[in-house]
Every structure is written in C-alpha cells, then in structure tokens.
ZAMAR-789810 format. One line per 3 residues: number of its first residue (from 1); their letters; for each residue x, y, z of C-alpha. Coordinates in steps of 0.25 Angstrom, whole numbers, always signed. Layout:
# residues N
NUM = a = X/Y/Z ~ ...
# end
This chain:
# residues 508
1 = xxx = +371/+420/+633 ~ +387/+424/+632 ~ +397/+423/+643
4 = xxx = +395/+439/+647 ~ +380/+438/+647 ~ +380/+426/+657
7 = xxx = +390/+433/+666 ~ +382/+446/+665 ~ +369/+438/+670
10 = xxx = +376/+431/+679 ~ +381/+444/+686 ~ +368/+449/+685
13 = xxx = +363/+440/+693 ~ +373/+440/+704 ~ +371/+454/+705
16 = xxx = +354/+451/+706 ~ +353/+450/+723 ~ +352/+439/+732
19 = xxx = +342/+432/+723 ~ +351/+429/+710 ~ +355/+414/+710
22 = xxx = +369/+411/+713 ~ +379/+414/+703 ~ +392/+406/+697
25 = xxx = +401/+417/+700 ~ +413/+410/+693 ~ +406/+407/+680
28 = xxx = +400/+420/+680 ~ +415/+428/+680 ~ +419/+416/+670
31 = xxx = +407/+419/+660 ~ +412/+435/+662 ~ +428/+432/+660
34 = xxx = +423/+423/+647 ~ +415/+434/+641 ~ +426/+445/+643
37 = xxx = +436/+435/+637 ~ +426/+433/+625 ~ +425/+448/+625
40 = xxx = +440/+451/+623 ~ +439/+442/+609 ~ +438/+452/+598
43 = xxx = +426/+450/+588 ~ +426/+442/+577 ~ +420/+444/+564
46 = xxx = +421/+430/+560 ~ +418/+417/+570 ~ +431/+413/+575
49 = xxx = +440/+399/+576 ~ +444/+400/+590 ~ +451/+389/+596
52 = xxx = +443/+381/+609 ~ +449/+378/+622 ~ +449/+364/+624
55 = xxx = +453/+362/+638 ~ +462/+368/+650 ~ +468/+368/+662
58 = xxx = +474/+376/+673 ~ +484/+373/+683 ~ +493/+381/+693
61 = xxx = +507/+383/+692 ~ +513/+374/+701 ~ +524/+385/+707
64 = xxx = +515/+396/+706 ~ +500/+395/+713 ~ +496/+408/+706
67 = xxx = +499/+404/+691 ~ +489/+394/+685 ~ +493/+388/+669
70 = xxx = +480/+385/+661 ~ +481/+377/+650 ~ +473/+378/+637
73 = xxx = +470/+369/+626 ~ +463/+374/+613 ~ +457/+366/+601
76 = xxx = +468/+377/+593 ~ +479/+384/+595 ~ +476/+399/+600
79 = xxx = +479/+409/+612 ~ +473/+407/+625 ~ +469/+416/+638
82 = xxx = +465/+412/+651 ~ +453/+419/+659 ~ +451/+417/+674
85 = xxx = +446/+422/+684 ~ +441/+420/+698 ~ +426/+427/+704
88 = xxx = +435/+436/+716 ~ +448/+439/+710 ~ +443/+443/+694
91 = xxx = +445/+438/+678 ~ +459/+437/+672 ~ +463/+433/+660
94 = xxx = +477/+429/+653 ~ +484/+434/+641 ~ +482/+428/+630
97 = xxx = +493/+418/+624 ~ +502/+423/+616 ~ +502/+411/+606
100 = xxx = +490/+402/+600 ~ +491/+387/+604 ~ +483/+375/+607
103 = xxx = +490/+375/+623 ~ +491/+385/+631 ~ +495/+387/+645
106 = xxx = +491/+399/+650 ~ +496/+406/+663 ~ +484/+413/+673
109 = xxx = +492/+423/+682 ~ +486/+432/+691 ~ +479/+422/+700
112 = xxx = +477/+421/+715 ~ +480/+413/+725 ~ +471/+401/+730
115 = xxx = +461/+405/+720 ~ +451/+398/+708 ~ +450/+404/+696
118 = xxx = +442/+400/+684 ~ +448/+401/+669 ~ +443/+399/+656
121 = xxx = +454/+400/+643 ~ +451/+407/+630 ~ +456/+405/+617
124 = xxx = +460/+418/+607 ~ +460/+414/+594 ~ +467/+422/+584
127 = xxx = +455/+432/+581 ~ +456/+435/+595 ~ +442/+426/+598
130 = xxx = +441/+419/+611 ~ +438/+404/+613 ~ +427/+400/+624
133 = xxx = +433/+401/+639 ~ +438/+386/+644 ~ +443/+384/+660
136 = xxx = +443/+379/+673 ~ +447/+385/+685 ~ +461/+384/+694
139 = xxx = +465/+389/+708 ~ +479/+396/+711 ~ +485/+390/+723
142 = xxx = +492/+395/+736 ~ +503/+407/+738 ~ +517/+404/+741
145 = xxx = +520/+405/+755 ~ +525/+419/+754 ~ +517/+423/+747
148 = xxx = +503/+418/+756 ~ +511/+426/+769 ~ +510/+439/+762
151 = xxx = +503/+447/+770 ~ +495/+459/+762 ~ +487/+470/+769
154 = xxx = +480/+476/+755 ~ +473/+489/+753 ~ +468/+493/+740
157 = xxx = +470/+486/+725 ~ +482/+489/+717 ~ +483/+493/+702
160 = xxx = +485/+480/+696 ~ +495/+469/+701 ~ +505/+473/+710
163 = xxx = +518/+465/+710 ~ +529/+463/+719 ~ +540/+456/+727
166 = xxx = +540/+449/+738 ~ +553/+443/+747 ~ +550/+433/+755
169 = xxx = +557/+422/+762 ~ +562/+414/+755 ~ +554/+419/+744
172 = xxx = +553/+431/+734 ~ +541/+432/+726 ~ +534/+442/+716
175 = xxx = +520/+443/+719 ~ +508/+450/+710 ~ +496/+456/+718
178 = xxx = +482/+457/+711 ~ +473/+469/+713 ~ +467/+461/+728
181 = xxx = +482/+461/+732 ~ +482/+445/+729 ~ +494/+436/+726
184 = xxx = +492/+433/+711 ~ +507/+431/+706 ~ +518/+428/+711
187 = xxx = +533/+423/+708 ~ +543/+416/+716 ~ +558/+419/+717
190 = xxx = +566/+408/+714 ~ +577/+406/+726 ~ +590/+405/+719
193 = xxx = +598/+402/+731 ~ +594/+393/+745 ~ +590/+401/+758
196 = xxx = +593/+413/+750 ~ +580/+421/+744 ~ +580/+430/+732
199 = xxx = +576/+443/+733 ~ +564/+450/+723 ~ +566/+462/+715
202 = xxx = +561/+470/+705 ~ +552/+463/+696 ~ +547/+468/+683
205 = xxx = +536/+466/+673 ~ +537/+463/+659 ~ +528/+466/+647
208 = xxx = +527/+453/+646 ~ +523/+450/+660 ~ +536/+443/+664
211 = xxx = +543/+447/+677 ~ +556/+451/+678 ~ +564/+452/+692
214 = xxx = +575/+455/+699 ~ +578/+444/+708 ~ +588/+449/+719
217 = xxx = +598/+438/+724 ~ +596/+431/+737 ~ +594/+438/+748
220 = xxx = +608/+444/+754 ~ +613/+446/+741 ~ +615/+458/+735
223 = xxx = +613/+457/+721 ~ +602/+452/+713 ~ +600/+439/+705
226 = xxx = +594/+443/+693 ~ +583/+448/+684 ~ +573/+436/+681
229 = xxx = +561/+437/+672 ~ +548/+426/+675 ~ +536/+426/+668
232 = xxx = +523/+428/+677 ~ +523/+413/+678 ~ +536/+412/+685
235 = xxx = +545/+408/+674 ~ +558/+413/+672 ~ +561/+420/+659
238 = xxx = +575/+426/+661 ~ +586/+431/+669 ~ +597/+441/+671
241 = xxx = +606/+437/+681 ~ +615/+447/+689 ~ +630/+446/+682
244 = xxx = +642/+454/+680 ~ +638/+460/+665 ~ +622/+461/+668
247 = xxx = +624/+466/+682 ~ +615/+464/+694 ~ +602/+469/+692
250 = xxx = +598/+481/+703 ~ +585/+481/+708 ~ +574/+486/+696
253 = xxx = +574/+485/+680 ~ +563/+488/+670 ~ +556/+480/+661
256 = xxx = +560/+487/+645 ~ +553/+475/+637 ~ +551/+460/+637
259 = xxx = +565/+458/+635 ~ +571/+471/+641 ~ +574/+475/+655
262 = xxx = +581/+486/+661 ~ +588/+483/+675 ~ +597/+492/+685
265 = xxx = +609/+484/+688 ~ +622/+486/+697 ~ +636/+480/+698
268 = xxx = +647/+480/+707 ~ +659/+488/+703 ~ +671/+490/+713
271 = xxx = +677/+504/+715 ~ +689/+510/+721 ~ +682/+517/+734
274 = xxx = +693/+519/+742 ~ +693/+535/+742 ~ +678/+533/+747
277 = xxx = +683/+523/+759 ~ +678/+512/+750 ~ +690/+501/+745
280 = xxx = +697/+498/+732 ~ +685/+488/+725 ~ +672/+494/+733
283 = xxx = +661/+485/+726 ~ +650/+497/+722 ~ +636/+494/+714
286 = xxx = +635/+502/+701 ~ +620/+502/+695 ~ +616/+502/+680
289 = xxx = +603/+500/+671 ~ +605/+489/+661 ~ +594/+482/+650
292 = xxx = +592/+467/+650 ~ +589/+462/+636 ~ +583/+449/+638
295 = xxx = +583/+447/+622 ~ +598/+443/+622 ~ +600/+443/+638
298 = xxx = +609/+454/+639 ~ +609/+467/+647 ~ +615/+481/+643
301 = xxx = +618/+492/+653 ~ +611/+506/+651 ~ +616/+515/+662
304 = xxx = +627/+514/+674 ~ +628/+521/+685 ~ +644/+522/+685
307 = xxx = +643/+530/+672 ~ +634/+541/+678 ~ +637/+542/+692
310 = xxx = +650/+543/+701 ~ +653/+531/+712 ~ +657/+543/+719
313 = xxx = +644/+547/+721 ~ +639/+540/+733 ~ +629/+538/+744
316 = xxx = +630/+531/+757 ~ +642/+524/+751 ~ +645/+512/+760
319 = xxx = +659/+505/+754 ~ +657/+495/+767 ~ +645/+489/+760
322 = xxx = +648/+483/+745 ~ +644/+483/+735 ~ +641/+497/+736
325 = xxx = +627/+501/+730 ~ +630/+513/+724 ~ +617/+520/+721
328 = xxx = +608/+508/+721 ~ +599/+509/+709 ~ +586/+502/+712
331 = xxx = +576/+507/+703 ~ +575/+509/+688 ~ +564/+514/+679
334 = xxx = +563/+519/+667 ~ +559/+537/+665 ~ +549/+543/+655
337 = xxx = +559/+543/+644 ~ +567/+530/+646 ~ +574/+537/+657
340 = xxx = +582/+527/+667 ~ +577/+532/+683 ~ +584/+526/+693
343 = xxx = +584/+525/+708 ~ +597/+525/+714 ~ +593/+522/+729
346 = xxx = +607/+526/+737 ~ +607/+539/+731 ~ +592/+542/+734
349 = xxx = +592/+545/+720 ~ +583/+543/+706 ~ +592/+545/+692
352 = xxx = +586/+545/+678 ~ +596/+540/+667 ~ +593/+545/+654
355 = xxx = +588/+533/+643 ~ +600/+531/+637 ~ +606/+529/+649
358 = xxx = +619/+539/+647 ~ +613/+549/+658 ~ +607/+553/+673
361 = xxx = +596/+561/+669 ~ +592/+566/+684 ~ +595/+562/+700
364 = xxx = +584/+563/+707 ~ +588/+564/+724 ~ +602/+558/+730
367 = xxx = +616/+564/+725 ~ +616/+574/+715 ~ +600/+575/+711
370 = xxx = +597/+582/+700 ~ +583/+587/+707 ~ +581/+593/+722
373 = xxx = +569/+588/+730 ~ +560/+601/+733 ~ +556/+594/+745
376 = xxx = +568/+585/+752 ~ +557/+576/+758 ~ +553/+571/+744
379 = xxx = +567/+565/+743 ~ +567/+550/+741 ~ +578/+540/+747
382 = xxx = +582/+526/+744 ~ +571/+526/+734 ~ +566/+516/+725
385 = xxx = +557/+513/+711 ~ +561/+527/+705 ~ +553/+529/+692
388 = xxx = +550/+541/+683 ~ +534/+543/+681 ~ +529/+546/+667
391 = xxx = +527/+563/+673 ~ +542/+562/+676 ~ +540/+562/+690
394 = xxx = +550/+550/+698 ~ +544/+541/+708 ~ +551/+533/+718
397 = xxx = +550/+524/+731 ~ +556/+533/+740 ~ +563/+523/+752
400 = xxx = +567/+533/+760 ~ +580/+527/+764 ~ +588/+537/+772
403 = xxx = +577/+547/+770 ~ +580/+560/+780 ~ +573/+562/+792
406 = xxx = +571/+576/+788 ~ +564/+571/+774 ~ +556/+560/+784
409 = xxx = +565/+548/+785 ~ +563/+534/+780 ~ +551/+531/+774
412 = xxx = +547/+526/+761 ~ +538/+532/+748 ~ +534/+533/+734
415 = xxx = +537/+547/+731 ~ +535/+554/+714 ~ +544/+565/+713
418 = xxx = +542/+577/+701 ~ +556/+583/+696 ~ +555/+595/+692
421 = xxx = +567/+597/+680 ~ +564/+612/+681 ~ +571/+615/+694
424 = xxx = +574/+601/+697 ~ +566/+599/+708 ~ +559/+588/+714
427 = xxx = +544/+585/+721 ~ +536/+576/+726 ~ +522/+574/+718
430 = xxx = +518/+561/+726 ~ +522/+550/+735 ~ +516/+540/+742
433 = xxx = +520/+535/+758 ~ +516/+526/+765 ~ +508/+529/+779
436 = xxx = +514/+524/+788 ~ +527/+526/+782 ~ +535/+514/+776
439 = xxx = +552/+515/+775 ~ +557/+505/+763 ~ +572/+507/+764
442 = xxx = +573/+499/+750 ~ +564/+493/+738 ~ +551/+496/+738
445 = xxx = +545/+504/+726 ~ +534/+514/+719 ~ +530/+513/+706
448 = xxx = +519/+521/+698 ~ +508/+514/+691 ~ +501/+518/+679
451 = xxx = +488/+522/+686 ~ +497/+531/+693 ~ +496/+523/+707
454 = xxx = +511/+520/+714 ~ +516/+505/+720 ~ +521/+505/+731
457 = xxx = +529/+494/+737 ~ +536/+498/+750 ~ +545/+487/+759
460 = xxx = +547/+492/+773 ~ +552/+480/+781 ~ +553/+489/+793
463 = xxx = +537/+491/+795 ~ +524/+484/+792 ~ +521/+482/+782
466 = xxx = +536/+477/+775 ~ +528/+480/+762 ~ +518/+489/+755
469 = xxx = +514/+489/+743 ~ +505/+501/+738 ~ +499/+508/+726
472 = xxx = +496/+522/+728 ~ +489/+531/+718 ~ +492/+545/+715
475 = xxx = +488/+552/+727 ~ +495/+541/+736 ~ +482/+535/+740
478 = xxx = +486/+520/+743 ~ +478/+512/+731 ~ +482/+497/+737
481 = xxx = +490/+495/+747 ~ +496/+480/+750 ~ +504/+479/+764
484 = xxx = +513/+467/+763 ~ +518/+457/+773 ~ +524/+445/+774
487 = xxx = +533/+436/+787 ~ +542/+432/+778 ~ +544/+444/+767
490 = xxx = +559/+450/+767 ~ +557/+461/+756 ~ +549/+467/+745
493 = xxx = +554/+477/+733 ~ +544/+482/+724 ~ +529/+481/+719
496 = xxx = +525/+484/+705 ~ +510/+484/+697 ~ +507/+475/+686
499 = xxx = +494/+473/+678 ~ +496/+459/+674 ~ +506/+447/+678
502 = xxx = +503/+440/+665 ~ +496/+447/+656 ~ +484/+443/+662
505 = xxx = +472/+453/+665 ~ +459/+456/+674 ~ +445/+454/+666
508 = x = +435/+463/+668
# end
C-alpha cells in the first residue's frame, strides 16, 4: 500500500464513528506529508539513482528558540528539503537547498513556541526525483520575556503572515504572527549603548527573503543609526551607516532588487534665517531620495527637495527648535509609472516626483496643492505611508494631526482618494475609521494587499489598546483585528503582510 493510500485509509477510519480504533494522528499526518512530497517530484522515464538519507538531527538555535537547524547527511551529493508538521499547526516544507552536497544544515522557521514538530528530510536528485523521507522530532523553546508578556486580543484571521515592530523596554523586536496570530518568528535588536534602547523602524523583505530594516538611534537621539540587512536567521549581512556622504536614512525605503535599496535621506544644512526671526546659522533638515548600491557599497542622489522647493515656503516653522524639520518626508513609494510618491507630513501634502527625478508632477494637499478637495472633510493631516494604487488612486494613513474641528478634529483613519485630472478635483472613494475613534499623532501605516484588502497599523498611546492592527476588505469590514497590549511597550511603527519568512510554504 502506498503512503498516500495509507493516509487516506487512516483518515477514513477516523471518520467512521465512535467504534473506530484509535489512530496515530502524527503518523497519519507524516504519511500524508511524505505522499505530498513524493507527488512533488516529476515523473521519470528511467529508474532514478536518487541519493539516500544516511542520518538527520535537529537542534534549536541557542539565541532563538523559534529557529531549528536540521543537519542532513547523504550517501552522495544532492540537494535537500525538509518537511515538518504538527497535528494542530499544519504541515510545511522548506525551500530546496541551492547546491548539491553530502552534508546540509537546513534552517527551519515559522515555528510556534513550546511546540513539538515532526520532520522528514528528503534528498532531491538532479532529475527532480525525491528520496524516501528520514527524520525525527524537535521541540521549540520559550519566547523572550518581552514577547511572552505581549497580550493580543484577536478576531478573525489575517492574509498571510503579519510582520511588525515592537519597541519594548529595554529591547526592540521585529515579530511575525501566523494565521492564528501566534508568534512564529522574531528578531531582537542589539542594544548599541548601555541603558540606551534602540528604536525599531521600517522593515522590508528582499526577494531572497533577507530583511532590511532602519534602526533608529538610541532613544532621545534625533537621528537614525543605519540601514541593516539580516538573514531570516538574524545574521548580519550588510550595513549602511549614517554619514555626511550618504546622509541620514530617514523613516522609509524600498527594495529595488537583491542589491539595490531606494531610501529617503535627510541632512542638516545651515541657513541665514535672520529676516524670518531665526539666526544666521539656523540648522534645517533637508529631504532627498538616494539609492544604495550594495554591489559596490556606494550611494547616489536621485532627487533633492532643495532643487524644487524654496526654503521660504514653510509651515509651522519654529527657529527655536533646531534642527528644523522643514518638510518632514516620512514615506516613500513607487507609482505606477516609476514615479516617486512622497509624503511630506509637516506640509500635510503628498507629492509625485517624475521617474527621472527632474520635476514635481503634482502636489496633493497642503500649500500650493494642484488638486482641490470637493469635500473639506476628505483632507488629510500629518499623514503617513502614501502610495499610488494600480488604478491611480492615492492611499494614505491620515493621522489627523491638527485637523480642524469643523472637519472632525483629532482622529485617524485610512483613506483612498481618486484624483480627477479633468477638473483637478479630489474625491474620497474608500476609508476605514475604527470604532471607537483612534488617534495616532505620529507613525502608523496603511498598505493595500494583493487581494484588495488593506492592512492598517494604528499607534494610539493615549488610549486602550495602545496599538491596533487590522486587516479590512474593500467594504471596510474587519477581516482580522489584533489589539496589542504590553506593560512595557514603548512605541510601534508599522505592520506589513508577507507570504513567507524564508521561502517555506504550507502543504495541503
């Protein structure tokens, strides 16, 4: 009898009623997993000389109890992959290793804490045929205290994995939740100075599954430390430190490829602001867009605000607070034509920059706007994460900072706006507003997912809960909602949807 037939028979027995004999659920799942892996191999016309598994072993990483290394020895070189399962959690399989070898160390991720998994390693021959599985079991460890004391109140299930930051005292983390809102991966930031915790900012995933993140400087320091790249195992791959040539990486960046990162930057310049009530050496932050080429560790400028705006154009300019945040660019996105969409929070404005960086295509909201709002209540204030959708509409997280009382006052929302190029009118076509209202003075995010849903993160330190992450559909219905509480949580920044941590995937 084949493994698939055995699995089917066992499942049929389980469903026959109370008089059915007991079934080994783990063995049944293991048989189904092996049958699925066998089915993944392409048929071959001739008998295959598939290498065989000689031995396997599994060990939990000493510094991360949710990552396991499976050591695999073969009788001849081949590539391998590892299937792993738990009757309550489900079945998964790793990526096939890139190179053929007789010895492999295969990282297994997307694991829940304090959970026992059963695994099988499979050798993959050159023709794609797969060996019989051989494996064992492992049990993951406990979460670190900061994550263990995080309290989640959850409704529904998200699309894919949810990746977000958690600033705790004294540490900061990136965390991934699975479809049941259970922590299945995390990365702990290293504290750079004693008693000076770092700040977790934007994080993005590369096509090769590495993570690039913006690490804020120690609390109380205005500037960010650097861009860092790590593997999903937490290994440091690359680093771009703030410096006068490459500037200070500022709030947001995008992954262009495995070797190029597009980032917002800012630098401090001194201007003579005597005529406006300042001094001859008034320090001012100027925003720009740069590209980090990791192949040669150089950066180049794509666009600078100084080339397109006058420093005489100001909103809430306060020379007493230096350096002055002139425009405060806080998000960067690529538009449908390769244009750059940038949010200028201090100006309550979103701008589109031409793909060549030579011109401002349009300004939306704030001073000198090219578009007018048909309904004043559709205006946004102190916004974050502005993006251009495939249909040309603009999605923003509207923080509502400084919103006039006649337009609704202080509350936050996600809003989608349609731009009419005929009469330059702006119309709200969609919004999500939490009930009861939440108000995020700064930070927070809204991202449109591939299935049309929107993932929204709201940091609202003045309310309970202090953080709400919600996925809503096109009608504004909540598909998934997580209220995040922790007695030691400091701040939050954004939340993202990802499909995989390290290329692993769920088996049927």
